[in-house]
C-alpha positions in Angstrom: 120.2 61.1 48.5 118.5 61.1 51.9 119.7 64.7 52.4 118.5 65.6 48.9 115.1 64.3 49.8 114.7 66.6 52.8 116.2 69.4 50.8 113.6 68.9 48.2 110.9 68.9 50.8 112.1 72.3 52.1 111.5 73.6 48.6 108.0 72.1 48.6 107.4 74.2 51.7 108.9 77.3 50.0 106.8 76.9 46.9 103.6 76.3 48.9 104.3 79.5 50.9 104.9 81.3 47.5 101.4 80.1 46.3 99.7 81.7 49.3 100.9 85.2 48.4 101.2 84.8 44.6 99.3 83.5 41.6 100.2 79.9 40.7 99.2 77.5 38.0 99.2 74.8 40.6 95.8 76.1 41.9 94.3 75.7 38.4 95.7 72.2 38.0 93.8 71.3 41.3 90.5 73.0 40.5 90.2 72.1 36.7 89.8 68.3 37.2 86.9 68.9 39.6 84.7 70.6 37.0 81.3 68.9 36.9 80.3 67.0 33.8 83.8 65.8 32.9 85.1 62.3 33.4 88.7 61.1 33.6 89.4 60.5 29.9 87.9 63.9 28.9 91.3 65.2 30.1 93.4 62.8 28.2 95.7 64.7 25.8 99.0 66.5 25.5 100.4 69.5 27.3 98.4 71.2 30.1 95.5 68.8 29.9 97.7 65.8 30.6 98.5 67.2 34.1 94.8 67.4 34.7 94.5 63.8 33.5 97.3 62.7 36.0 95.7 64.5 38.9 92.0 63.5 38.2 92.0 60.1 40.0 93.9 61.3 43.0 91.6 64.3 43.4 88.2 62.8 42.5 88.7 59.2 43.6 91.2 59.2 46.4 90.1 62.6 47.7 93.5 64.3 47.7 93.5 67.9 48.9 95.5 70.6 47.3 98.3 70.1 49.8 98.4 66.4 49.2 98.6 67.0 45.4 101.6 69.3 46.0 103.3 66.6 48.0 102.6 63.9 45.3 104.0 66.0 42.5 107.0 67.0 44.7 107.6 63.2 45.1 107.6 62.9 41.3 110.2 65.6 41.2 112.4 63.8 43.7 112.1 60.6 41.7 113.5 62.7 38.8 116.5 63.5 40.9 117.0 59.9 41.8 117.1 58.9 38.1 119.4 61.9 37.5 121.8 60.6 40.1 121.7 57.1 38.6 122.2 58.5 35.1 125.3 60.5 36.2 126.9 58.0 38.5 126.4 54.9 36.3 128.0 56.7 33.3 130.7 58.7 35.2 132.2 56.7 38.1 135.0 59.2 38.6 134.4 62.0 41.1 135.2 65.6 40.1 135.4 68.7 42.2 134.5 72.2 41.0 134.8 75.3 43.2 136.1 72.8 45.8 132.7 71.1 45.8 131.8 67.6 44.5 130.4 68.2 41.0 127.4 65.9 41.3 126.6 67.2 44.8 126.7 70.8 43.5 124.3 70.2 40.6 121.9 68.0 42.5 121.4 70.8 45.2 120.9 73.7 42.8 117.9 75.6 44.2 116.1 76.6 41.0 116.0 72.9 39.9 114.1 72.1 43.1 111.8 75.1 43.2 110.2 74.2 39.9 110.0 70.5 40.5 108.4 70.6 44.0 104.9 71.6 43.1 101.7 70.5 41.2 102.4 71.3 37.6 104.4 70.3 34.5 107.8 70.8 36.0 108.0 67.7 38.3 106.7 65.0 36.0 108.5 66.3 32.8 111.8 66.3 34.7 111.0 62.8 36.1 110.2 61.6 32.5 113.3 63.0 31.0 115.6 61.6 33.7 113.9 58.1 33.4 114.5 58.2 29.7 118.2 59.3 30.0 118.8 56.5 32.6 117.0 53.8 30.7 118.4 54.5 27.2 121.8 53.1 28.2 120.3 49.6 28.4 117.0 49.7 26.7 116.6 45.9 26.6 116.5 45.4 30.3 115.0 48.8 31.1 112.3 49.0 28.5 109.6 49.6 31.0 111.4 52.7 32.5 112.2 53.8 28.9 108.5 53.5 27.8 107.1 55.3 30.9 109.7 58.1 30.6 109.0 58.5 26.8 105.2 58.6 27.3 105.4 61.2 30.2 107.8 63.4 28.2 105.7 63.1 25.0 102.3 63.8 26.6 103.5 66.8 28.7 105.8 68.4 26.0 105.7 66.7 22.6 108.4 68.9 21.1 110.8 68.0 23.9 110.2 64.3 23.1 111.2 65.2 19.5 114.5 66.6 20.7 115.2 63.6 23.0 114.4 61.2 20.2 116.7 63.1 17.7 119.5 63.1 20.3 119.2 59.4 20.9 119.3 58.5 17.2 122.3 60.8 16.7 124.0 59.3 19.7 123.6 55.7 18.5 124.7 56.7 15.0 127.9 58.4 16.1 128.8 57.0 19.6 132.2 55.3 20.1 130.6 52.1 21.5 130.5 49.1 19.2 126.9 48.1 19.1 125.4 45.3 17.0 123.7 46.6 13.8 120.4 45.0 14.7 120.4 46.9 18.0 121.0 50.2 16.2 118.4 49.4 13.7 115.9 48.6 16.4 116.6 52.0 18.1 116.3 53.8 14.7 113.0 52.1 13.8 111.6 52.7 17.3 112.5 56.4 17.5 111.7 57.4 13.9 108.5 55.3 13.9 107.4 57.0 17.2 108.1 60.5 15.7 106.1 59.6 12.5 103.2 58.5 14.6 103.1 61.7 16.7 104.3 64.2 14.1 100.8 65.8 13.8 100.7 66.4 17.6 104.2 67.9 17.7 103.6 70.2 14.7 100.1 71.1 16.1 101.8 72.4 19.3 103.3 75.2 17.1 100.4 75.5 14.8 102.4 74.0 11.9 100.4 70.9 11.1 98.7 72.7 8.2 101.6 74.9 7.2 103.1 74.6 3.7 106.4 76.3 4.7 107.7 74.9 8.0 110.5 77.5 8.4 108.2 80.4 7.7 105.5 78.9 9.9 107.8 78.4 12.8 109.2 82.0 12.4 105.7 83.4 12.6 104.8 81.2 15.6 108.0 82.2 17.5 107.5 85.9 16.8 103.8 85.8 17.9 104.6 83.7 21.0 107.6 85.7 21.9 105.6 88.9 21.6 102.9 87.6 24.0 105.5 86.6 26.6 107.4 89.9 26.3 104.3 91.8 27.5 104.8 90.8 31.1 106.9 92.6 33.7 109.9 90.4 33.2 109.7 90.3 29.4 112.8 90.8 27.3 112.9 91.9 23.6 114.6 88.9 22.2 113.0 89.0 18.7 115.8 91.1 17.3 118.7 89.4 19.2 121.2 87.5 17.1 121.2 83.8 17.7 124.2 83.6 20.1 122.6 86.3 22.3 119.3 84.5 22.3 121.0 81.3 23.5 123.0 83.2 26.1 119.7 84.8 27.4 118.0 81.4 27.6 121.0 79.7 29.3 122.3 82.3 31.7 119.8 85.1 32.3 118.6 86.6 34.5 121.8 87.8 35.9 122.1 90.3 38.7 121.5 93.3 36.5 118.1 92.2 35.2 116.8 89.9 37.9 113.0 90.1 38.4 112.5 90.3 42.2 114.1 88.3 45.0 113.6 85.0 43.2 115.4 86.4 40.2 118.4 87.4 42.5 118.6 83.8 43.8 118.4 82.4 40.3 121.1 84.9 39.2 123.6 83.2 41.6 122.7 79.9 40.1 123.0 81.3 36.5 126.5 82.5 37.4 127.4 78.9 38.4 126.0 77.7 35.0 128.2 80.3 33.2 131.3 79.3 35.2 130.6 75.6 34.5 130.1 76.4 30.8 133.5 78.1 30.6 135.1 74.8 31.6 134.2 73.2 28.2 135.3 76.3 26.1 138.6 74.6 25.5 140.5 73.6 22.3 140.2 69.9 23.0 136.5 69.8 23.5 135.7 69.1 19.8 138.2 66.3 19.8 136.5 65.0 23.0 133.1 65.1 21.3 134.3 63.1 18.3 135.4 60.2 20.6 132.5 60.6 23.1 130.0 57.8 23.9 126.3 57.7 23.0 125.2 59.3 26.3 127.3 62.4 25.8 126.2 63.0 22.2 122.5 62.3 23.1 122.7 64.8 26.0 124.4 67.5 24.0 122.0 67.2 21.0 118.9 67.2 23.2 120.2 70.2 25.2 121.1 72.2 22.1 117.9 71.4 20.1 115.7 72.2 23.0 117.6 75.4 23.7 117.5 76.5 20.1 113.7 76.0 19.9 112.9 77.6 23.2 115.3 80.5 22.7 113.2 81.6 19.7 109.9 81.4 21.6 110.8 82.5 25.2 110.8 86.2 25.8 110.0 86.2 29.6 112.7 85.7 32.2 110.3 84.2 34.6 109.2 81.5 32.2 112.8 81.0 31.0 113.8 80.3 34.7 111.2 77.5 34.8 111.6 76.1 31.3 115.3 75.6 31.3 115.3 73.5 34.4 114.1 70.7 32.1 117.2 70.5 30.0 120.1 72.0 32.0 121.0 68.5 33.4 121.9 67.4 29.9 124.5 70.2 29.7 125.8 69.3 33.2 126.2 65.7 32.1 128.4 66.8 29.1 130.5 69.1 31.3 130.9 66.4 34.0 131.9 63.7 31.5 134.4 66.0 29.8 136.1 66.9 33.1 136.0 63.3 34.2 137.6 62.1 30.9 140.4 64.7 31.3 141.0 63.5 34.9 141.0 59.9 33.8 143.5 60.7 31.0 145.8 62.4 33.5 145.6 59.4 35.8 146.4 57.0 33.0 149.2 59.2 31.8 150.7 59.4 35.3 150.5 55.6 35.7 152.1 55.0 32.3 154.9 57.4 33.2 155.4 55.7 36.5 155.6 52.3 34.8 158.1 53.5 32.3 160.2 55.0 35.1 160.1 51.8 37.0 161.1 49.8 33.9 164.0 52.2 33.3 165.1 51.8 36.9 164.9 48.0 36.7 166.9 48.0 33.4 169.5 50.2 35.0 169.8 47.9 38.0 170.1 44.8 35.7 172.9 46.5 33.7 174.7 47.4 36.9 174.4 43.8 38.2 175.8 42.4 34.9 178.8 44.8 35.1 
């Protein structure tokens, strides 16, 4: 984790250099809170304005410069990686190697994940909030503070992502293999469903559906309009007419080398190829059987990943934005893949031990019979 810290700092330097020569939302997040006539709570709200709210006291009270704000938010991003490490290691104690590299080391050092979480903006705090939530949900009673902070950060930055996480958590507790007391399950259901009911207007309002009479039609219109806007840029892709599997493939694994937008796109293409090769590892006949017996953490992660991917695949039509947005949820897929591979390794170890014990018992029995004779 010490090495990961310095690695993350390197990407802070890379992103800062990038902002010198390119447009960056980080500059707006620094200048907006300094507008005259606005106090701190004028910026309190969801989505973009919440980042202004987070930055306001540091900029206007503590006098942070643009560079200091970049460092602060890069620190938020690193905290996200710390909680990601805890989430993976606590739930999966078995070490796995892929491509002759330790699995956890590989996914923690993926460059695209660090590039978008090392700057002033939504990427760092939303990643931190999601990983805090994922870590804390394993033991909500003793980690309620972490769970609450993670939930609030996730909700106020991206309300729809909080919806997916809440849905994944409820499904995980409903179907996980762990034996959990009914009152604990009931507490989780009431907490998550109650939270969603309280914030439903905000979540629907993000897609302009709070006054829609037909949710499906309203979302279709919103996704087409939003997708059309995003497709106008240089790295836009015409996803509106893609079938659903191709939309999901585009969101998860593009850009690849043939459609990479610039040097950054080529670097991300290498990373996307790794995603694709990792994904192939769960395209096995026994994966569904594994899912049926999997614990809460696996089902929560897979549900969150799939619901978020499904929603964003309909809206995203810009490869540049896709590269940034999917960094929020890819760790949930990695967790599922890691757990699946670790479970297979554990089953092989237990089978080998059982086979060894049976062989030893047979040998002892044979020796006993020989002694009697």
